[in-house]
N, C-alpha and C positions, 0 to 999 in steps of 0.2 A: 362806775370807774373810780378807783382810788386816786387821790391827788395829794402829793406831799410837796410842801413849799420850803421846808427847812432841812438843815443837815445837823447831825449829832456830832459836835466837835468839842472835845474836852469836857464832856458831861453836860453840855449846854445845847439847847436847840437854837440855832442861829441861821440867819439868812445866808444863802450861798453867795460866793464872790461874783459869779457870773449870772447871766440871765437865760442861758440855754436850758432846754428841757430834754429829757430822755423818756422814751416810751417803753413800757414793759409789755411784751407780746405773749399771749397765751399760745403755747405750742399745740394745744388741742383745737382751738377755734381759729387761730391766727388773728384774733382781734386784740386790740389794745385794752389791757385790763388796769393799767395804772400809768401815771406820769410822775416823774421825780426830777429834781434838779440835776443838771449836767455838772458834775464836779470838775473843777479846773485846778491848775497847779497852785493857785493862791489858796484854795481850800486845803490842799495837802500841806502847804507851808504853815497854815494856821493850826492845823491839827498837830503837826510835829512840834511846833513851838509850845503848844499847850502840854504835850507829853514831856518835852524837855524841862519845862518849868516845874511840872509835877514831880519829875524824877529828881531834879537837882535840889529843889527847895521844899517840896510838898511832903506830907506825912506818909504816903503810901510805902515807900521803900524803908521807912524808919519805924513802921508799925511792926509789932511782933508777928511771926507767922500765924499764930492763932487768931490774932485780930484780923488779919487778911482773910483767913479761912472763914471767919464769921460773916464777912461781906460776901464771899463767894457762896456761902450756904444760902444767903438771902437771894442771890441771883438764881441759884438752883431751884428754890421754892417758887420764885416768880416764873421760871421756865416751866416747871411742872404744872402750874395752874393754866398754862396756855399751850400745852402740848397739842391738843386737837386743832387749835387755831394755827399754830406753827406748821403742823403737818399739811393742812389744807392750803396754806399760803405757799409752801414750797412746791406742792403738787401743781398749783395754778401757775407758778412761775416757770417751772422747768419740766413738768410732765411725769414725774415718778409716780408709780401706782400708789394709791393712798395707803395700802397695807405696808409697803416699804417705807413710806413717808412717816407713818406713825412710829414704827420701830426704829428705822435707821436714820431718818432725817430729824426727828424730834426727841424721841426718848433716849437714844444712844448718846447724843450730845450731853444730856443731863447726867448720864452715867459717867462720862468722861470728866465732867466738871466735879461730880461728887468724888471721884477717885482722887483728883488733885487737891480737893478740899481736905480730904483726910490725910493725904500725903504731906500737905503743908503743916499739919499738926504734929506729925511724927518725924519728919525728915531732919537729919542732923546737919543744920546749917553751919554749926561750929563744931570742930572735932579736935580735941587735944591729943597730941601725940608725943611720945617720948622721942627726943632728938637723938640723932646718931653721933653727934659731936659733943655730947655732955650736957646740952641745954634742953629746953622744952620747945615744942612747936604747937602753934594754934593754926589749924587750917580752917579758913572761913570760905563759905560759898555765898557770894554776893550777887545781887541781880545784875544782869548784863546791861540794862539801861533802857533806852527807847527802842521799841520793837516795831517794825513794819511787817504786818501779817497779811499776806496776799492770798486770797481765797478763791477757789474755782466755783463754777456754777453747778457742778453735778451733785455734790453733797455739802451745800454751803455752810449750814449751821454746824454740822459734825466736824468739818475741817476747821472751822473757826475755833471750836472748843479744843481740838487737838493742839492748837497753838496758844490761844488766849488763856486757857486754864493754867498751863504751867507758867506762862509769862506772869499772870497775876499772882500765882503762888510764890514766885521768885521775888516779887517786889518790883518787877519791871513795870513800865507803862507801855501802852500799845496804841497804834493806829491800825485798825482793821480795814483793809482795802477789799471790798466785796466786788464780785463780778458785776458788770453793768447790766447783764441780763437778769440777775436775781437779786435785786436790792431790797425787796419787800421784807424778807425774813430778817435782814439787818435792822430795819426800822423797828420790828417787834423786839429784837434783842436789845436795841438801844433803849426802848421804853422800859424793859425789865431792869436793865442795868441802872437806869436813871432812878428807879424806885428803890434800888438796893442800897444806896448810900455810898457809892464809890466817891472818893475824894475828887475834887475838880482836877481835870487834866489827865486823869489816869487812862481814860478810854475815849477814843473817837471811832466811829464806824462810818465809812464813806464807800460809795460805789464809784468807780472811775474807769475811764477808758485807758488805752495803752499809754498815752503821753503822760497823763497825770500819775499813772501807776509807776512809770519809770522815774518820775520825780521823787517818789517815795523811796525807791531803791537807792538812788544816788544822793539823797539828801545828806549833807554832812553831819546833821544832828541825829541821825538814826544810827543806832549801834548794832542792830541785828535785823536780818530779814529772814522771815519764815515763809516759804513758798510751797504751794501745791499746784501742780499743773503739768503742762507738757514738757517733755525733755528738751525740746528746742528752746522754749522760753527759759527753762531752768539753766541751760548753758549760757544764755545771755545774762541772766542774773548773776551767775557765778563769775562771769567776766567783769561785770560792773562792781560787784562786791570785792573781788580780788584786787582791783585797781585801788580800792580804798582800804584794803586789809580789814574789811567789815565782816563780822560773823554772819554766817548764813546756814540755814537748813533747807534742803530741797527734797520734796517727796514728788517723784515724777512718774513716768509712764510704766506700763507693764504689758507683758504678753505671756501670762502665766499658763503653765501646763498642768493639767490634771491627768495623772497616770492611772488608768483603770487596769488593775492587775487581773490575771486570768482567773484567780479564785474569787473575784468580786461577785457578790449577789447583785445582779443588775436591777432587779425589782426593788431592792432596798437602796442601792447606791445612786442610781440615776436621779430619782426624785430629790435626794439630798444634794447632789452635785449641781443640778440645774439652777437653783437659786443663786449659787455662787458663780455661775457662768453667765447668767442673763440678768443679774440684779440691776435695778435702776435702768431698765431698758438697755442693758449692755453698757451703760455709761458709768463704769466703775474701774478704777485703776487696778483693783485686785481680781477683776473678772477672770475666770478660768476659761479663756477663749480658745486655747489649744487642748483638745481632748485626745489623749494618746491611748490607743487600743492595740492589743497584740493582733497580729495577722490571724491567729487561730480563732479569735472571737470578734474580729473586726466587724463583720456583717451584723452580728448580734448587737454590738454596741451602737452602731449606726441606726439600726432599726429601733432600738429602745429610745435613743435620743429623738428620732423623728416622731415616734408615737407620743412621747411626753411633751415635746415642744409644740407639736401640731395641735395638741389639746389646749394650749394656752389661749386665753381670751385676749384679744388685742382691741383696744378701744379707749374709752373715756377713763383717764387715770383716777378720777374721783369715784368711780364705781368700784366697790370693794371686791368684785369678782374679776376685775381686770388683772391680768398677769403681765402685760406689756403695754405701755403707753407710748406716746409720741417721743421722738427725739427732741432735744431742747430748742433747736433752731433750724431754720431752713437750710442754712449752710452745712449743718451737721448731717442732715438727711442727704444732701448732695454728696458729702464726703463718703458716707456709708454706701450709697448707691454706686459711687465710683469704685469702691473696693469690691463690691459684688461683681461689677463688670470686669475688674482686674482678675478676680478669681476665675471667672469663666474663661477669660483669655489665656490664663496660665494653664488651663487644662483640668482644673478641679471640677468635680461633679456636684451640681446642685441637688442635694438630697431633699431639701425642704426650703420653701420660701423663695426669696430672691426678688420680690416685687413689692408693690404697695397693696395693703389689704383692701379687699372689696368693701364697698359701703362706707368708706371713710374718705370722702372727697376733700374734706378740710382737715387740717392738722398735719403735722410733719411725721407721719407714720411710715414705718418700714416693717415688712413681714419678718418675724424671727426666721433666721436663715441658717441652714446647716450645709457646709461643704464636706463632701467625702473625697477620697482619693487625693488627699492633700499631701504634698511633699513639703518638708520643713523649710526648703529653700524658697518656696513661693512667698510673694509679698504678703499674701493674706495670712501667712503663718509667722511672719517676721515683724510686721508693722502693726502698731496699735490702731485699730479701727474705731473703737469707742462707740459701738452699736451692737445690736442683737445678732451678731454673726459669729458662728462657731466653725472651727476647722478641725476635722477629725483626721488624725495622723496615725498611720500604722507603725508599729515597732516589732522587732524580731524577738527580743528577749529583754530581761530586766536591765542589763547593761546598756542596751540600745535605747531603751526608754529614758534612762538617766542621761545618756548622751544627747538625745533630742531635746529633753527638757532644758539642758544646760546650753544648747546651741541657740543662743538668743543674746541680743544686745541688752536685754532687760533681766532683772532678777528681783522682782518685788514680792510675788506670792507664788503659791503652788499647792498641789494636793496630791494625795495618793489614796486609792480606794481598794481596800483589801481587808478581809476579816482577821488577818495576821498582823496585829498591831506592832509586834516586834519587828517584823519585816518592813512594815510601813515606816517605822521610825528610822530604820537603817537607810531606807531610800531617802527619807527626809534629810539625813545627815549628808548625803551625797549630792543633793541638788543645791546649786548655789543661788539661793534666793533668801530674802530677808525674813519672810514668814512662811511656814509650811504647815499644812494641815493633814492629819491622818484621819480620813473619813469625815472631813469637815472643811469648810472654807470660812475665813474670817480673821479676827485678831482678838487679842486679850488686852484689856485696858491696862493691866499691870505689867505687861511685857513689851519690850521695844518693838516698834514697827518702823520699817523703812526698807530701802532697797540696796541690792548689790548693783554693780555695773552702772548702766545708764538709767537705772530706776531711782537714783537719788544719792543724797549725801547727808549723813547724820541720821538720827532716830527720833521718833516721837513715841508717846505713851510710855508708861512705866517710869521708874526713877530716872531712866536715861532721858526721857522727854523733859523732865524738870531740869536735869543737868545741862541741857542744851540752852537754857536761859539763865545760867549761872556762870560766874567767873570765879575761879579758885584763887584764893589769896593765902599766902603763908606769912604768919607773924612769928618771928624768932624771939624766944623768951629766955632769960637766964635760968640756970638750974635752980 
């Protein structure tokens, strides 16, 4: 069992303020795999003070963007050297299949960091403009300040890099607040950052429960909050930040719809769609959990889904052949099983799964589950379940499919499956969601990612993601 006694605050390994301990529980074995200090508000205060001092008086915001990029590049190289270790650590912490952990939990974060490292070298932080009143104008884009970055448990390192990379590129300082269930990857990142030569105070990485996390949000010395998590918590953060006129970015829930067109080749489309529907054991905000199929081909689509999902191996996430591992916590399994019960009560038909897999008495496993005969008004079609549960919804025609896709409180992701790319693009223009894929699911690191409606506020990735950590300043100059 791993044991950590210290915290990474302001670039230093220090003793925690409290004496409490937290256990890290394996979702596969239900056994304790690590112990870490219990972070308290005093630890948060110390981290914020270090970040404030580093921003107000330290070298980081005053270094050139290229100098900051050099440090970020060293962090990237350190991360690259430890990708297998990072992937295995996250799989042990939260149960994602090791294949997904290698690509999505460990390598993709490095790609995000590399993108912002290069952007820092080329971004126009100062822009001269001709004035409209006869003078000249210099537009500067300056770092927003001290950032509190609140990270979820499902893709912890990836979401960290969505926020930390642009914050560092901007010249801001950061306190990363990791989920208490997944602190171990944060310790690895802290070791990498410590070796990369970040100036003192620029970065702290802490795991904390709700009370200490809220302290970070309301702290008067924090200038911006970047949050990824549930819509309910996002609303609370928006209220707290609004009361202080504090900047914030929110990436929240989703209930994304995949439209399977009548001309789709199911043998080709379904195997490409399913990784985007059940990625990370269904614990992904962009998961395509509503599958929309026309009534003409409805039975075919359901049969194809059942055949493909039924062939997935459920079990040990460290086994490279595993397609679906455990849910990250017992409470999450209870939540998912509750929604499966709701689906039955609402009249949806269980086409596959619905129980616990045989032979896996330990671990928080749920069978990959498919509901057919789903009406979009049902709760299983409207609420984010965050587990391996798919709802197949029939539609009449293309207009009806778009209507159903848009009939949601969320608008984070979506996809359409058709060999007619022009037609798919036009459908993408009509669906109100932040990212849309034609015959694919995912995101591009150079393009903005975020949600419409209750899926969030603001954007990450791309130049837009960097702009979220910058303040625009105008300097008026004489002609």
